[in-house]
DSSP file (Angstrom, degrees, kcal/mol; ACC not computed):
  #  RESIDUE AA STRUCTURE BP1 BP2  ACC     N-H-->O    O-->H-N    N-H-->O    O-->H-N    TCO  KAPPA ALPHA  PHI   PSI    X-CA   Y-CA   Z-CA
    1    1 A M     >        0   0    0      0, 0.0     4,-1.8     0, 0.0     5,-0.1   0.000 360.0 360.0 360.0 -37.4    6.7  240.4  288.7
    2    2 A M  H  >  +     0   0    0      2,-0.2     4,-2.2     1,-0.2     5,-0.2   0.899 360.0  52.2 -71.8 -40.5    8.5  237.5  286.9
    3    3 A E  H  > S+     0   0    0      1,-0.2     4,-2.0     2,-0.2     5,-0.2   0.925 107.5  53.9 -66.9 -39.8   10.4  236.6  290.1
    4    4 A E  H  > S+     0   0    0      1,-0.2     4,-2.7     2,-0.2    -1,-0.2   0.919 109.7  47.4 -58.2 -44.1    7.0  236.5  292.0
    5    5 A Y  H  X S+     0   0    0     -4,-1.8     4,-2.4     1,-0.2    -1,-0.2   0.868 110.5  52.3 -75.9 -27.5    5.6  234.0  289.4
    6    6 A A  H  X S+     0   0    0     -4,-2.2     4,-1.9     2,-0.2    -1,-0.2   0.861 110.4  47.7 -66.6 -32.4    8.8  231.9  289.7
    7    7 A Q  H  X S+     0   0    0     -4,-2.0     4,-2.7    -5,-0.2    -2,-0.2   0.917 113.6  47.1 -67.8 -45.3    8.4  231.8  293.4
    8    8 A L  H  X S+     0   0    0     -4,-2.7     4,-2.7    -5,-0.2    -2,-0.2   0.906 111.5  50.9 -63.5 -39.3    4.7  230.8  293.0
    9    9 A E  H  X S+     0   0    0     -4,-2.4     4,-1.4     2,-0.2    -1,-0.2   0.920 110.8  48.5 -64.4 -41.0    5.5  228.1  290.4
   10   10 A Q  H >X S+     0   0    0     -4,-1.9     4,-0.7     1,-0.2     3,-0.5   0.943 112.9  48.7 -64.0 -42.7    8.2  226.7  292.8
   11   11 A W  H >< S+     0   0    0     -4,-2.7     3,-1.0     1,-0.2    -2,-0.2   0.925 109.1  52.9 -64.3 -42.8    5.7  226.7  295.7
   12   12 A L  H >X S+     0   0    0     -4,-2.7     3,-2.2     1,-0.2     4,-0.6   0.760  92.5  73.3 -65.7 -24.6    3.0  225.0  293.5
   13   13 A K  H X< S+     0   0    0     -4,-1.4     3,-0.7    -3,-0.5     4,-0.3   0.851  96.5  51.0 -62.1 -33.6    5.4  222.2  292.5
   14   14 A G  T << S+     0   0    0     -3,-1.0    -1,-0.3    -4,-0.7    -2,-0.2   0.525 114.7  42.5 -74.0  -6.1    4.9  220.8  296.0
   15   15 A H  T <> S+     0   0    0     -3,-2.2     4,-2.9    -4,-0.2     5,-0.3   0.320  80.0 104.0-118.9   0.3    1.2  221.0  295.7
   16   16 A R  H <X S+     0   0    0     -3,-0.7     4,-2.5    -4,-0.6     5,-0.2   0.834  81.6  53.2 -63.4 -27.4    0.8  219.6  292.0
   17   17 A Q  H  > S+     0   0    0     -4,-0.3     4,-3.0     2,-0.2    -1,-0.2   0.974 111.3  46.0 -71.6 -48.3   -0.4  216.1  293.4
   18   18 A T  H  > S+     0   0    0      1,-0.2     4,-2.4     2,-0.2    -2,-0.2   0.940 117.0  43.8 -55.9 -49.0   -3.1  217.8  295.5
   19   19 A L  H  X S+     0   0    0     -4,-2.9     4,-2.5     1,-0.2    -1,-0.2   0.895 112.9  51.8 -65.7 -36.9   -4.3  220.1  292.7
   20   20 A G  H  X S+     0   0    0     -4,-2.5     4,-2.4    -5,-0.3    -1,-0.2   0.926 110.0  49.0 -66.7 -43.6   -4.2  217.3  290.2
   21   21 A A  H  X S+     0   0    0     -4,-3.0     4,-1.9     2,-0.2    -2,-0.2   0.926 111.7  50.6 -60.4 -42.7   -6.4  215.1  292.5
   22   22 A A  H  X S+     0   0    0     -4,-2.4     4,-2.8     1,-0.2    -2,-0.2   0.931 108.7  50.8 -60.4 -48.5   -8.8  218.0  292.9
   23   23 A A  H  X S+     0   0    0     -4,-2.5     4,-1.6     1,-0.2    -1,-0.2   0.834 107.4  53.9 -54.6 -40.7   -9.0  218.5  289.1
   24   24 A E  H  X S+     0   0    0     -4,-2.4     4,-4.0     2,-0.2    -1,-0.2   0.907 109.1  48.0 -51.8 -48.1   -9.7  214.8  288.7
   25   25 A V  H  X S+     0   0    0     -4,-1.9     4,-3.0     1,-0.2     6,-0.3   0.970 110.0  53.1 -62.5 -57.6  -12.7  215.1  291.2
   26   26 A I  H  <>S+     0   0    0     -4,-2.8     6,-1.6     1,-0.2     5,-1.5   0.853 118.0  35.4 -47.5 -41.3  -14.0  218.2  289.5
   27   27 A M  H ><5S+     0   0    0     -4,-1.6     3,-1.3     4,-0.2    -2,-0.2   0.887 116.8  52.7 -85.9 -39.4  -14.0  216.4  286.1
   28   28 A D  H 3<5S+     0   0    0     -4,-4.0    -2,-0.2     1,-0.3    -3,-0.2   0.871 110.1  48.1 -57.9 -36.5  -15.0  212.9  287.4
   29   29 A Q  T 3<5S-     0   0    0     -4,-3.0    -1,-0.3    -5,-0.2    -2,-0.1   0.355 113.3-119.6 -90.2   9.2  -18.0  214.2  289.2
   30   30 A N  T < 5S+     0   0    0     -3,-1.3    -3,-0.2    -5,-0.2     3,-0.1   0.796  73.9 131.1  60.9  28.4  -19.1  216.2  286.1
   31   31 A I  S   <S-     0   0    0     -5,-1.5     2,-0.3    -6,-0.3    -4,-0.2   0.945  80.0 -24.3 -73.2 -50.1  -18.9  219.4  287.9
   32   32 A S        -     0   0    0     -6,-1.6    -1,-0.3    36,-0.0    -2,-0.2  -0.975  37.2-144.5-159.9 150.7  -16.9  221.0  285.2
   33   33 A S  S    S+     0   0    0     -2,-0.3    -6,-0.1     1,-0.2    -1,-0.0   0.415 100.0  62.5 -92.9  -4.4  -14.5  220.1  282.2
   34   34 A Y  S    S-     0   0    0     -8,-0.1    33,-1.5    56,-0.1    -1,-0.2  -0.648  70.3-176.8-122.6  75.8  -12.7  223.3  283.0
   35   35 A P  E     -A   66   0A   0      0, 0.0     2,-0.4     0, 0.0    61,-0.3  -0.500   5.4-170.7 -69.7 149.1  -11.1  223.3  286.6
   36   36 A V  E     -A   65   0A   0     29,-2.0    29,-2.9    -2,-0.1     2,-0.4  -0.994  13.3-150.1-138.8 133.0   -9.4  226.5  287.6
   37   37 A F  E     -Ab  64  97A   0     59,-3.3    61,-3.2    -2,-0.4     2,-0.6  -0.900  12.4-146.5-103.5 129.0   -7.3  226.9  290.7
   38   38 A V  E     -Ab  63  98A   0     25,-3.1    25,-1.9    -2,-0.4     2,-0.5  -0.874   9.3-160.7-101.4 118.0   -7.3  230.5  292.2
   39   39 A A  E     +Ab  62  99A   0     59,-2.8    61,-3.1    -2,-0.6     2,-0.3  -0.888  23.9 166.7 -99.2 129.2   -3.9  231.4  293.7
   40   40 A Y  E     -A   61   0A   0     21,-2.0    21,-2.5    -2,-0.5     3,-0.1  -0.946  42.5-165.3-141.2 157.9   -4.3  234.3  296.1
   41   41 A R  S    S+     0   0    0     59,-0.3     2,-0.4    -2,-0.3    18,-0.1   0.586  86.5  47.8-112.6 -23.4   -2.6  236.3  298.9
   42   42 A Q  S    S-     0   0    0     58,-0.2    -1,-0.3     1,-0.1    19,-0.1  -0.967 106.8 -79.6-120.7 137.4   -5.7  238.1  300.2
   43   43 A E        -     0   0    0     -2,-0.4     2,-0.3    -3,-0.1    -1,-0.1   0.163  50.2-172.7 -40.1 133.6   -9.0  236.4  300.9
   44   44 A V        -     0   0    0      2,-0.1    -1,-0.1    -6,-0.1    -4,-0.0  -0.891  25.7-141.3-124.1 160.1  -11.2  235.7  297.9
   45   45 A E        +     0   0    0     -2,-0.3     2,-0.4     3,-0.0    -2,-0.0  -0.366  66.5 107.1-117.3  55.9  -14.7  234.4  297.7
   46   46 A I  S    S-     0   0    0     -8,-0.1    -8,-0.1    19,-0.0    -2,-0.1  -0.996  74.3 -18.3-131.9 128.5  -14.3  232.2  294.7
   47   47 A G  S    S-     0   0    0     -2,-0.4    18,-0.2    16,-0.1   -10,-0.1  -0.200  91.0 -49.4  76.0-161.3  -14.2  228.5  294.8
   48   48 A I  E     -C   64   0A   0     16,-2.7    16,-3.4    -3,-0.0    -3,-0.0  -0.946  59.7-106.0-115.6 128.0  -13.6  226.0  297.6
   49   49 A P  E     +C   63   0A   0      0, 0.0    14,-0.2     0, 0.0     3,-0.1  -0.278  48.8 159.2 -53.8 138.2  -10.5  226.4  300.0
   50   50 A L  E     +     0   0A   0     12,-2.2     2,-0.4     1,-0.3    13,-0.2   0.598  67.8  18.7-125.6 -46.9   -7.9  223.8  299.1
   51   51 A I  E    S-C   62   0A   0     11,-1.8    11,-3.0   -33,-0.0    -1,-0.3  -0.979  78.4-137.3-134.4 112.7   -4.7  225.1  300.4
   52   52 A A        -     0   0    0     -2,-0.4     8,-0.1     9,-0.2    11,-0.0  -0.425  26.2-109.2 -74.9 145.7   -4.7  227.8  303.1
   53   53 A P        -     0   0    0      0, 0.0     8,-0.2     0, 0.0    -1,-0.1  -0.355  35.7-119.8 -66.3 152.9   -2.3  230.6  302.9
   54   54 A G        -     0   0    0      6,-0.4     5,-0.1     2,-0.1     7,-0.0  -0.027  35.1 -86.3 -77.4-163.0    0.6  230.6  305.5
   55   55 A E  S    S+     0   0    0      3,-0.1     2,-0.2     2,-0.0    -1,-0.1   0.745 100.2  79.6 -77.3 -25.4    1.4  233.3  308.0
   56   56 A S  S >  S-     0   0    0      1,-0.1     3,-1.9     4,-0.1    -2,-0.1  -0.525  82.9-122.7 -88.6 154.7    3.5  235.6  305.9
   57   57 A E  T 3  S+     0   0    0      1,-0.3    -1,-0.1    -2,-0.2    -2,-0.0   0.697 112.4  60.2 -57.2 -21.3    2.2  238.1  303.3
   58   58 A Q  T 3  S+     0   0    0      2,-0.1    -1,-0.3    -5,-0.0     2,-0.3   0.501  85.6 103.1 -91.4  -3.1    4.3  236.3  300.7
   59   59 A D    <   -     0   0    0     -3,-1.9     2,-0.2   -18,-0.1   -51,-0.0  -0.588  62.2-142.9 -85.9 140.6    2.4  233.1  301.2
   60   60 A W        -     0   0    0     -2,-0.3    -6,-0.4    -8,-0.1     2,-0.3  -0.568   7.2-154.7 -97.8 166.2   -0.2  231.9  298.8
   61   61 A G  E     -A   40   0A   0    -21,-2.5   -21,-2.0    -2,-0.2     2,-0.4  -0.916  10.7-144.8-126.6 157.1   -3.5  230.2  299.2
   62   62 A I  E     -AC  39  51A   0    -11,-3.0   -12,-2.2    -2,-0.3   -11,-1.8  -0.984  10.4-171.6-123.9 138.8   -5.3  228.0  296.6
   63   63 A Q  E     -AC  38  49A   0    -25,-1.9   -25,-3.1    -2,-0.4     2,-0.5  -0.964  23.3-129.4-117.7 142.3   -9.0  227.7  296.0
   64   64 A A  E     +AC  37  48A   0    -16,-3.4   -16,-2.7    -2,-0.4   -27,-0.2  -0.827  43.7 151.2 -93.7 128.5  -10.5  225.1  293.7
   65   65 A S  E     -A   36   0A   0    -29,-2.9   -29,-2.0    -2,-0.5     2,-0.3  -0.658  31.9-127.4-136.3-168.8  -13.0  226.7  291.1
   66   66 A T  E  >  -A   35   0A   0    -31,-0.3     4,-1.9    -2,-0.2     5,-0.2  -0.948  29.2-109.9-143.3 164.9  -14.4  226.2  287.6
   67   67 A L  H  > S+     0   0    0    -33,-1.5     4,-2.0    -2,-0.3     5,-0.2   0.884 119.1  56.1 -56.3 -41.5  -14.8  228.2  284.5
   68   68 A E  H  > S+     0   0    0      1,-0.2     4,-2.8     2,-0.2    -1,-0.2   0.936 107.4  47.0 -62.5 -44.7  -18.6  228.2  285.2
   69   69 A E  H  > S+     0   0    0      1,-0.2     4,-2.4     2,-0.2     6,-0.3   0.866 108.9  54.3 -61.2 -40.5  -18.2  229.7  288.6
   70   70 A L  H  <>S+     0   0    0     -4,-1.9     6,-2.2     1,-0.2     5,-1.9   0.861 113.6  41.9 -64.0 -36.3  -15.8  232.4  287.3
   71   71 A T  H ><5S+     0   0    0     -4,-2.0     3,-1.0     4,-0.2    -2,-0.2   0.924 113.0  54.3 -75.0 -42.7  -18.4  233.5  284.6
   72   72 A A  H 3<5S+     0   0    0     -4,-2.8    -2,-0.2     1,-0.3    -3,-0.2   0.890 112.0  44.0 -58.6 -41.8  -21.4  233.2  287.2
   73   73 A R  T 3<5S-     0   0    0     -4,-2.4    -1,-0.3    -5,-0.2    -2,-0.2   0.475 117.8-112.0 -86.5  -2.8  -19.5  235.6  289.7
   74   74 A G  T < 5S+     0   0    0     -3,-1.0    -3,-0.2     2,-0.2    -4,-0.1   0.660  82.2 125.2  84.0  10.8  -18.5  238.0  286.9
   75   75 A V  S   <S+     0   0    0     -5,-1.9     2,-0.5    -6,-0.3    -4,-0.2   0.880  78.6  31.4 -67.1 -40.8  -14.8  237.2  287.1
   76   76 A M  S    S-     0   0    0     -6,-2.2    -2,-0.2    -9,-0.1    -1,-0.2  -0.969  92.8-119.8-121.9 135.8  -14.7  236.3  283.6
   77   77 A Q    >   -     0   0    0     -2,-0.5     3,-2.1     1,-0.1     4,-0.4  -0.491  20.1-125.8 -74.6 140.9  -17.0  238.1  280.9
   78   78 A M  G >  S+     0   0    0      1,-0.3     3,-0.8     2,-0.2     4,-0.5   0.799 109.7  59.1 -64.6 -26.1  -19.3  235.7  279.0
   79   79 A E  G 3  S+     0   0    0      1,-0.2    -1,-0.3     2,-0.1     4,-0.2   0.548 103.6  52.4 -78.9  -1.9  -18.0  237.0  275.7
   80   80 A K  G <> S+     0   0    0     -3,-2.1     4,-2.3     2,-0.1    -1,-0.2   0.466  84.1  90.1-100.9  -6.7  -14.4  235.9  276.7
   81   81 A V  H <> S+     0   0    0     -3,-0.8     4,-2.7    -4,-0.4     5,-0.2   0.950  87.4  48.3 -64.0 -51.1  -15.5  232.3  277.5
   82   82 A N  H  > S+     0   0    0     -4,-0.5     4,-1.9     1,-0.2    -1,-0.2   0.904 110.6  48.1 -56.7 -40.3  -14.9  231.0  274.0
   83   83 A A  H  > S+     0   0    0     -4,-0.2     4,-1.1     2,-0.2    -1,-0.2   0.863 110.9  53.8 -66.1 -33.7  -11.5  232.5  273.6
   84   84 A F  H >X S+     0   0    0     -4,-2.3     4,-1.5     1,-0.2     3,-0.7   0.936 107.2  51.6 -64.7 -43.6  -10.7  231.1  277.1
   85   85 A R  H 3< S+     0   0    0     -4,-2.7     3,-0.3     1,-0.3    -2,-0.2   0.887 104.7  56.6 -52.6 -42.9  -11.7  227.6  275.9
   86   86 A E  H 3< S+     0   0    0     -4,-1.9    -1,-0.3     1,-0.2    -2,-0.2   0.774 115.4  34.4 -69.6 -30.2   -9.6  227.8  273.0
   87   87 A V  H << S+     0   0    0     -4,-1.1    -1,-0.2    -3,-0.7    -2,-0.2   0.542  89.4 112.9 -99.8 -10.1   -6.3  228.5  275.0
   88   88 A Y     <  -     0   0    0     -4,-1.5     2,-0.2    -3,-0.3    21,-0.0  -0.375  63.5-138.7 -66.3 132.0   -7.3  226.3  277.9
   89   89 A K        -     0   0    0      1,-0.1     5,-0.1    -2,-0.1     7,-0.1  -0.607  35.4 -71.9 -97.7 163.0   -4.9  223.3  278.0
   90   90 A D    >>  -     0   0    0     -2,-0.2     4,-2.4     1,-0.2     3,-2.1  -0.288  39.9-147.5 -53.7 117.0   -5.8  219.6  278.6
   91   91 A P  T 34 S+     0   0    0      0, 0.0    -1,-0.2     0, 0.0   -68,-0.1   0.638  95.4  64.0 -63.9 -19.3   -6.6  219.5  282.2
   92   92 A K  T 34 S+     0   0    0      1,-0.1    -2,-0.1     3,-0.0     3,-0.1   0.585 118.5  28.5 -81.6 -10.4   -5.2  215.9  282.5
   93   93 A K  T <4 S+     0   0    0     -3,-2.1    19,-2.7     1,-0.3    20,-0.5   0.649 125.2  37.6-120.9 -22.9   -1.7  217.4  281.6
   94   94 A F  E  <  - D   0 111A   0     -4,-2.4     2,-0.5    17,-0.3    -1,-0.3  -0.928  64.8-136.1-129.4 155.4   -1.9  220.9  282.9
   95   95 A L  E     - D   0 110A   0     15,-3.1    15,-2.4    -2,-0.3     2,-0.7  -0.937  18.7-140.1-101.9 128.9   -3.2  222.9  285.8
   96   96 A C  E     - D   0 109A   0     -2,-0.5   -59,-3.3   -61,-0.3     2,-0.5  -0.801  21.0-173.3 -91.6 116.1   -5.0  226.1  285.2
   97   97 A I  E     -bD  37 108A   0     11,-3.5    11,-2.4    -2,-0.7     2,-0.7  -0.933  18.4-155.7-112.5 122.3   -4.1  228.7  287.8
   98   98 A L  E     -bD  38 107A   0    -61,-3.2   -59,-2.8    -2,-0.5     2,-0.7  -0.904  20.7-152.8 -93.1 112.7   -5.8  232.1  287.9
   99   99 A V  E     -bD  39 106A   0      7,-3.0     7,-1.8    -2,-0.7     2,-0.6  -0.840   5.5-160.2 -96.5 109.1   -3.0  234.2  289.8
  100  100 A L  E     + D   0 105A   0    -61,-3.1     2,-0.3    -2,-0.7   -59,-0.3  -0.866  29.4 149.7 -92.7 123.3   -4.8  237.1  291.7
  101  101 A N  E >   - D   0 104A   0      3,-3.1     3,-1.9    -2,-0.6    -2,-0.0  -0.983  46.9 -62.1-148.7 147.7   -2.2  239.8  292.3
  102  102 A D  T 3  S+     0   0    0      1,-0.3     3,-0.0    -2,-0.3    -2,-0.0  -0.690 121.4  16.3 -72.4 128.1   -2.1  243.5  292.7
  103  103 A P  T 3  S-     0   0    0      0, 0.0    -1,-0.3     0, 0.0     2,-0.2  -0.917 129.6 -26.7-108.2  21.2   -2.9  245.1  290.5
  104  104 A G  E <   -D  101   0A   0     -3,-1.9    -3,-3.1     2,-0.0     2,-0.3  -0.737  58.7 -88.0-161.3-146.0   -4.7  242.3  288.4
  105  105 A A  E     -D  100   0A   0     -5,-0.2     2,-0.3    -2,-0.2    -5,-0.2  -0.989  26.4-175.0-143.3 149.8   -5.1  238.8  287.5
  106  106 A E  E     -D   99   0A   0     -7,-1.8    -7,-3.0    -2,-0.3     2,-0.3  -0.979  22.8-125.0-152.6 139.0   -3.6  236.4  285.1
  107  107 A F  E     -D   98   0A   0     -2,-0.3     2,-0.4    -9,-0.2    -9,-0.2  -0.638  28.4-177.1 -81.3 139.6   -4.1  232.7  283.9
  108  108 A V  E     -D   97   0A   0    -11,-2.4   -11,-3.5    -2,-0.3     2,-0.5  -0.989  15.9-146.8-134.3 139.4   -1.1  230.5  284.0
  109  109 A F  E     -D   96   0A   0     -2,-0.4   -13,-0.2   -13,-0.2    -2,-0.0  -0.961  15.8-170.9-114.2 123.0   -0.8  226.8  282.9
  110  110 A L  E     -D   95   0A   0    -15,-2.4   -15,-3.1    -2,-0.5     2,-0.1  -0.913  28.2-111.2-110.4 136.1    1.5  224.5  284.7
  111  111 A P  E     -D   94   0A   0      0, 0.0   -17,-0.3     0, 0.0   -18,-0.1  -0.398  20.7-145.7 -57.9 138.5    2.4  221.0  283.7
  112  112 A R              0   0    0    -19,-2.7   -18,-0.1     1,-0.2   -92,-0.1   0.719 360.0 360.0 -75.6 -25.9    1.0  218.4  286.1
  113  113 A G              0   0    0    -20,-0.5    -1,-0.2   -96,-0.0   -19,-0.1   0.507 360.0 360.0 -88.0 360.0    3.8  216.1  285.9
């Protein structure tokens, strides 16, 4: 599992600029103060497609979403929103990635720089 996250983190380094720009748009247009990027390998119906997955099963895709969408779709329970906001890192300095992986999901914060 850790090796998989290391591969994802390495892959994301090449996309930090794209994700950072998307986070800025989400915040600048007052869509949300909590941009969340969903990293997936199998199709998800959350967010807006940003980076399509490649051909191999090992390839990731990224969709842009928000805390508000995650709660509206039931991905995050309402009672966990305040706890999430407490650990959410400054989106001008970090990218919040929701990594969807068998058998579950995990939030990861990656430095933007």
